[in-house]
Backbone as XML, in Angstrom:
<?xml version="1.0"?>
<chain id="A" units="angstrom">
  <residue number="1" name="UNK">
    <atom name="N" x="13.377" y="6.589" z="-7.686"/>
    <atom name="CA" x="12.158" y="6.771" z="-7.439"/>
    <atom name="C" x="11.801" y="7.636" z="-6.246"/>
  </residue>
  <residue number="2" name="UNK">
    <atom name="N" x="11.348" y="8.682" z="-5.997"/>
    <atom name="CA" x="10.884" y="9.436" z="-4.561"/>
    <atom name="C" x="9.859" y="8.593" z="-4.143"/>
  </residue>
  <residue number="3" name="UNK">
    <atom name="N" x="10.136" y="8.552" z="-2.658"/>
    <atom name="CA" x="8.785" y="7.704" z="-2.007"/>
    <atom name="C" x="7.668" y="8.770" z="-2.008"/>
  </residue>
  <residue number="4" name="UNK">
    <atom name="N" x="6.602" y="8.253" z="-2.114"/>
    <atom name="CA" x="5.401" y="8.840" z="-2.076"/>
    <atom name="C" x="5.060" y="9.019" z="-0.474"/>
  </residue>
  <residue number="5" name="UNK">
    <atom name="N" x="4.285" y="10.214" z="-0.369"/>
    <atom name="CA" x="3.838" y="10.706" z="1.024"/>
    <atom name="C" x="2.372" y="10.582" z="1.005"/>
  </residue>
  <residue number="6" name="UNK">
    <atom name="N" x="1.890" y="9.329" z="1.599"/>
    <atom name="CA" x="0.705" y="8.701" z="1.509"/>
    <atom name="C" x="0.493" y="8.198" z="2.953"/>
  </residue>
  <residue number="7" name="UNK">
    <atom name="N" x="-0.644" y="8.322" z="3.738"/>
    <atom name="CA" x="-0.784" y="7.705" z="4.892"/>
    <atom name="C" x="-0.993" y="6.122" z="4.738"/>
  </residue>
  <residue number="8" name="UNK">
    <atom name="N" x="-0.712" y="5.287" z="5.647"/>
    <atom name="CA" x="-0.982" y="3.960" z="5.494"/>
    <atom name="C" x="-2.464" y="3.641" z="5.152"/>
  </residue>
  <residue number="9" name="UNK">
    <atom name="N" x="-3.192" y="4.382" z="6.032"/>
    <atom name="CA" x="-4.801" y="4.223" z="5.988"/>
    <atom name="C" x="-5.171" y="4.548" z="4.566"/>
  </residue>
  <residue number="10" name="UNK">
    <atom name="N" x="-4.688" y="5.625" z="3.986"/>
    <atom name="CA" x="-5.039" y="6.228" z="2.746"/>
    <atom name="C" x="-4.592" y="5.099" z="1.461"/>
  </residue>
  <residue number="11" name="UNK">
    <atom name="N" x="-3.482" y="4.721" z="1.630"/>
    <atom name="CA" x="-2.707" y="3.464" z="0.935"/>
    <atom name="C" x="-3.889" y="2.299" z="0.821"/>
  </residue>
  <residue number="12" name="UNK">
    <atom name="N" x="-4.127" y="1.891" z="2.159"/>
    <atom name="CA" x="-5.158" y="0.686" z="2.057"/>
    <atom name="C" x="-6.597" y="1.197" z="1.588"/>
  </residue>
  <residue number="13" name="UNK">
    <atom name="N" x="-7.079" y="2.193" z="1.647"/>
    <atom name="CA" x="-8.210" y="2.540" z="1.232"/>
    <atom name="C" x="-8.077" y="2.538" z="-0.470"/>
  </residue>
  <residue number="14" name="UNK">
    <atom name="N" x="-7.005" y="2.931" z="-0.961"/>
    <atom name="CA" x="-6.947" y="2.900" z="-2.267"/>
    <atom name="C" x="-6.673" y="1.429" z="-2.975"/>
  </residue>
  <residue number="15" name="UNK">
    <atom name="N" x="-6.200" y="0.698" z="-2.306"/>
    <atom name="CA" x="-5.902" y="-0.516" z="-2.648"/>
    <atom name="C" x="-7.277" y="-1.199" z="-2.660"/>
  </residue>
  <residue number="16" name="UNK">
    <atom name="N" x="-8.216" y="-1.252" z="-1.628"/>
    <atom name="CA" x="-9.389" y="-1.672" z="-1.182"/>
    <atom name="C" x="-10.333" y="-1.374" z="-2.544"/>
  </residue>
  <residue number="17" name="UNK">
    <atom name="N" x="-10.352" y="0.080" z="-2.912"/>
    <atom name="CA" x="-11.254" y="0.726" z="-4.031"/>
    <atom name="C" x="-10.742" y="-0.048" z="-5.312"/>
  </residue>
  <residue number="18" name="UNK">
    <atom name="N" x="-9.534" y="-0.100" z="-5.459"/>
    <atom name="CA" x="-8.935" y="-0.843" z="-6.729"/>
    <atom name="C" x="-9.422" y="-2.264" z="-6.881"/>
  </residue>
  <residue number="19" name="UNK">
    <atom name="N" x="-9.362" y="-2.905" z="-5.660"/>
    <atom name="CA" x="-9.602" y="-4.076" z="-5.844"/>
    <atom name="C" x="-11.080" y="-4.632" z="-6.122"/>
  </residue>
  <residue number="20" name="UNK">
    <atom name="N" x="-11.949" y="-3.810" z="-5.544"/>
    <atom name="CA" x="-13.381" y="-3.617" z="-5.722"/>
    <atom name="C" x="-13.457" y="-3.555" z="-7.164"/>
  </residue>
  <residue number="21" name="UNK">
    <atom name="N" x="-12.888" y="-2.534" z="-7.804"/>
    <atom name="CA" x="-13.237" y="-2.232" z="-9.498"/>
    <atom name="C" x="-12.785" y="-3.289" z="-10.266"/>
  </residue>
  <residue number="22" name="UNK">
    <atom name="N" x="-11.623" y="-4.009" z="-9.736"/>
    <atom name="CA" x="-11.089" y="-5.103" z="-10.480"/>
    <atom name="C" x="-12.250" y="-6.339" z="-10.366"/>
  </residue>
  <residue number="23" name="UNK">
    <atom name="N" x="-12.493" y="-6.746" z="-9.096"/>
    <atom name="CA" x="-13.493" y="-7.835" z="-8.904"/>
    <atom name="C" x="-14.751" y="-7.362" z="-9.698"/>
  </residue>
  <residue number="24" name="UNK">
    <atom name="N" x="-15.304" y="-6.212" z="-9.729"/>
    <atom name="CA" x="-16.385" y="-5.745" z="-10.663"/>
    <atom name="C" x="-16.377" y="-5.881" z="-12.221"/>
  </residue>
  <residue number="25" name="UNK">
    <atom name="N" x="-15.179" y="-6.073" z="-12.591"/>
    <atom name="CA" x="-14.729" y="-6.065" z="-13.964"/>
    <atom name="C" x="-14.929" y="-4.609" z="-14.418"/>
  </residue>
  <residue number="26" name="UNK">
    <atom name="N" x="-14.742" y="-3.708" z="-13.614"/>
    <atom name="CA" x="-15.223" y="-2.169" z="-14.229"/>
    <atom name="C" x="-13.823" y="-1.608" z="-14.926"/>
  </residue>
  <residue number="27" name="UNK">
    <atom name="N" x="-12.730" y="-2.379" z="-15.105"/>
    <atom name="CA" x="-11.454" y="-1.816" z="-15.714"/>
    <atom name="C" x="-11.396" y="-2.287" z="-17.073"/>
  </residue>
  <residue number="28" name="UNK">
    <atom name="N" x="-10.780" y="-1.614" z="-18.044"/>
    <atom name="CA" x="-10.288" y="-2.159" z="-19.195"/>
    <atom name="C" x="-8.955" y="-2.699" z="-19.062"/>
  </residue>
  <residue number="29" name="UNK">
    <atom name="N" x="-8.356" y="-3.248" z="-19.924"/>
    <atom name="CA" x="-7.017" y="-3.914" z="-19.987"/>
    <atom name="C" x="-5.953" y="-3.042" z="-19.797"/>
  </residue>
  <residue number="30" name="UNK">
    <atom name="N" x="-5.999" y="-1.757" z="-20.402"/>
    <atom name="CA" x="-5.054" y="-0.835" z="-20.249"/>
    <atom name="C" x="-4.893" y="-0.115" z="-18.584"/>
  </residue>
  <residue number="31" name="UNK">
    <atom name="N" x="-6.326" y="0.369" z="-18.433"/>
    <atom name="CA" x="-6.375" y="0.788" z="-16.992"/>
    <atom name="C" x="-6.290" y="-0.499" z="-15.891"/>
  </residue>
  <residue number="32" name="UNK">
    <atom name="N" x="-6.504" y="-1.576" z="-16.166"/>
    <atom name="CA" x="-6.282" y="-2.625" z="-15.180"/>
    <atom name="C" x="-4.554" y="-2.800" z="-15.035"/>
  </residue>
  <residue number="33" name="UNK">
    <atom name="N" x="-3.899" y="-2.678" z="-16.019"/>
    <atom name="CA" x="-2.482" y="-2.838" z="-15.984"/>
    <atom name="C" x="-1.954" y="-1.606" z="-15.103"/>
  </residue>
  <residue number="34" name="UNK">
    <atom name="N" x="-2.471" y="-0.380" z="-15.403"/>
    <atom name="CA" x="-1.974" y="0.762" z="-14.634"/>
    <atom name="C" x="-2.427" y="0.410" z="-13.188"/>
  </residue>
  <residue number="35" name="UNK">
    <atom name="N" x="-3.419" y="0.068" z="-12.798"/>
    <atom name="CA" x="-4.115" y="-0.061" z="-11.724"/>
    <atom name="C" x="-3.090" y="-1.190" z="-10.776"/>
  </residue>
  <residue number="36" name="UNK">
    <atom name="N" x="-2.753" y="-2.318" z="-11.349"/>
    <atom name="CA" x="-2.064" y="-3.142" z="-10.930"/>
    <atom name="C" x="-0.855" y="-2.640" z="-10.396"/>
  </residue>
  <residue number="37" name="UNK">
    <atom name="N" x="-0.073" y="-1.829" z="-11.330"/>
    <atom name="CA" x="1.279" y="-1.465" z="-11.010"/>
    <atom name="C" x="1.166" y="-0.270" z="-9.803"/>
  </residue>
  <residue number="38" name="UNK">
    <atom name="N" x="0.088" y="0.466" z="-9.653"/>
    <atom name="CA" x="-0.291" y="1.154" z="-8.724"/>
    <atom name="C" x="-0.360" y="0.196" z="-7.214"/>
  </residue>
  <residue number="39" name="UNK">
    <atom name="N" x="-1.175" y="-0.687" z="-7.158"/>
    <atom name="CA" x="-1.378" y="-1.283" z="-6.347"/>
    <atom name="C" x="-0.107" y="-1.743" z="-5.824"/>
  </residue>
  <residue number="40" name="UNK">
    <atom name="N" x="0.773" y="-2.367" z="-6.561"/>
    <atom name="CA" x="2.222" y="-2.898" z="-6.311"/>
    <atom name="C" x="2.832" y="-1.910" z="-5.577"/>
  </residue>
  <residue number="41" name="UNK">
    <atom name="N" x="2.806" y="-0.642" z="-6.119"/>
    <atom name="CA" x="3.607" y="0.649" z="-5.135"/>
    <atom name="C" x="2.848" y="0.736" z="-3.841"/>
  </residue>
  <residue number="42" name="UNK">
    <atom name="N" x="1.879" y="0.699" z="-3.649"/>
    <atom name="CA" x="1.100" y="1.007" z="-2.457"/>
    <atom name="C" x="1.416" y="-0.120" z="-1.542"/>
  </residue>
  <residue number="43" name="UNK">
    <atom name="N" x="1.255" y="-1.456" z="-2.118"/>
    <atom name="CA" x="1.886" y="-2.429" z="-0.949"/>
    <atom name="C" x="3.053" y="-2.416" z="-0.646"/>
  </residue>
  <residue number="44" name="UNK">
    <atom name="N" x="4.040" y="-1.734" z="-1.484"/>
    <atom name="CA" x="5.391" y="-1.680" z="-1.080"/>
    <atom name="C" x="5.418" y="-0.692" z="0.118"/>
  </residue>
  <residue number="45" name="UNK">
    <atom name="N" x="4.833" y="0.462" z="-0.048"/>
    <atom name="CA" x="4.652" y="1.556" z="0.851"/>
    <atom name="C" x="4.101" y="1.206" z="2.360"/>
  </residue>
  <residue number="46" name="UNK">
    <atom name="N" x="3.097" y="0.252" z="2.239"/>
    <atom name="CA" x="2.639" y="-0.327" z="3.366"/>
    <atom name="C" x="3.351" y="-1.300" z="4.066"/>
  </residue>
  <residue number="47" name="UNK">
    <atom name="N" x="4.101" y="-2.110" z="3.465"/>
    <atom name="CA" x="4.876" y="-2.987" z="3.825"/>
    <atom name="C" x="6.098" y="-2.340" z="4.612"/>
  </residue>
  <residue number="48" name="UNK">
    <atom name="N" x="6.536" y="-1.143" z="3.645"/>
    <atom name="CA" x="7.874" y="-0.597" z="4.430"/>
    <atom name="C" x="7.288" y="-0.041" z="5.745"/>
  </residue>
  <residue number="49" name="UNK">
    <atom name="N" x="6.245" y="0.794" z="5.734"/>
    <atom name="CA" x="5.679" y="1.196" z="6.930"/>
    <atom name="C" x="5.485" y="0.310" z="7.993"/>
  </residue>
  <residue number="50" name="UNK">
    <atom name="N" x="5.197" y="-0.892" z="7.583"/>
    <atom name="CA" x="4.848" y="-1.758" z="8.749"/>
    <atom name="C" x="6.114" y="-2.258" z="9.451"/>
  </residue>
  <residue number="51" name="UNK">
    <atom name="N" x="7.193" y="-2.393" z="8.367"/>
    <atom name="CA" x="8.418" y="-2.889" z="8.934"/>
    <atom name="C" x="9.178" y="-1.732" z="9.827"/>
  </residue>
  <residue number="52" name="UNK">
    <atom name="N" x="8.853" y="-0.525" z="9.511"/>
    <atom name="CA" x="9.560" y="0.542" z="10.282"/>
    <atom name="C" x="8.692" y="0.670" z="11.769"/>
  </residue>
  <residue number="53" name="UNK">
    <atom name="N" x="7.641" y="0.419" z="11.689"/>
    <atom name="CA" x="6.803" y="0.492" z="12.856"/>
    <atom name="C" x="7.016" y="-0.396" z="13.815"/>
  </residue>
  <residue number="54" name="UNK">
    <atom name="N" x="7.281" y="-1.609" z="13.265"/>
    <atom name="CA" x="7.766" y="-2.928" z="14.002"/>
    <atom name="C" x="9.135" y="-2.906" z="14.510"/>
  </residue>
  <residue number="55" name="UNK">
    <atom name="N" x="10.036" y="-2.178" z="13.856"/>
    <atom name="CA" x="11.388" y="-1.903" z="14.391"/>
    <atom name="C" x="11.170" y="-0.931" z="15.551"/>
  </residue>
  <residue number="56" name="UNK">
    <atom name="N" x="10.408" y="0.051" z="15.361"/>
    <atom name="CA" x="10.279" y="1.039" z="16.378"/>
    <atom name="C" x="9.617" y="0.529" z="17.590"/>
  </residue>
  <residue number="57" name="UNK">
    <atom name="N" x="8.583" y="-0.644" z="17.622"/>
    <atom name="CA" x="8.379" y="-1.034" z="18.479"/>
    <atom name="C" x="9.169" y="-1.987" z="19.369"/>
  </residue>
  <residue number="58" name="UNK">
    <atom name="N" x="9.924" y="-2.847" z="18.524"/>
    <atom name="CA" x="11.056" y="-3.620" z="19.046"/>
    <atom name="C" x="11.726" y="-2.848" z="19.778"/>
  </residue>
  <residue number="59" name="UNK">
    <atom name="N" x="12.207" y="-1.717" z="19.248"/>
    <atom name="CA" x="13.228" y="-0.902" z="20.101"/>
    <atom name="C" x="12.866" y="-0.356" z="21.427"/>
  </residue>
  <residue number="60" name="UNK">
    <atom name="N" x="11.478" y="-0.005" z="21.437"/>
    <atom name="CA" x="10.822" y="0.471" z="22.763"/>
    <atom name="C" x="10.699" y="-0.678" z="23.791"/>
  </residue>
  <residue number="61" name="UNK">
    <atom name="N" x="10.368" y="-1.882" z="23.226"/>
    <atom name="CA" x="10.265" y="-2.869" z="24.199"/>
    <atom name="C" x="11.795" y="-3.489" z="24.641"/>
  </residue>
  <residue number="62" name="UNK">
    <atom name="N" x="12.748" y="-2.993" z="23.705"/>
    <atom name="CA" x="13.909" y="-3.567" z="24.176"/>
    <atom name="C" x="14.434" y="-2.550" z="25.421"/>
  </residue>
  <residue number="63" name="UNK">
    <atom name="N" x="14.085" y="-1.373" z="25.593"/>
    <atom name="CA" x="14.535" y="-0.318" z="26.430"/>
    <atom name="C" x="13.668" y="-0.515" z="27.576"/>
  </residue>
  <residue number="64" name="UNK">
    <atom name="N" x="12.767" y="-1.391" z="27.479"/>
    <atom name="CA" x="11.786" y="-1.533" z="28.781"/>
    <atom name="C" x="12.421" y="-2.377" z="30.054"/>
  </residue>
</chain>
């Protein structure tokens, strides 16, 4: 699967919006399953981005 080009902030906003819909009970079962899958993808993107940034920061600090 190709990595999606989405900013960290946009991914977090989409996750928050989806969670609000889930908490409000605004989703049917089929849509809920789809949204849970999407949130899983977004969380992976965010986690990967955070790990990459942490590595970059560690590299910069090691050079100091």
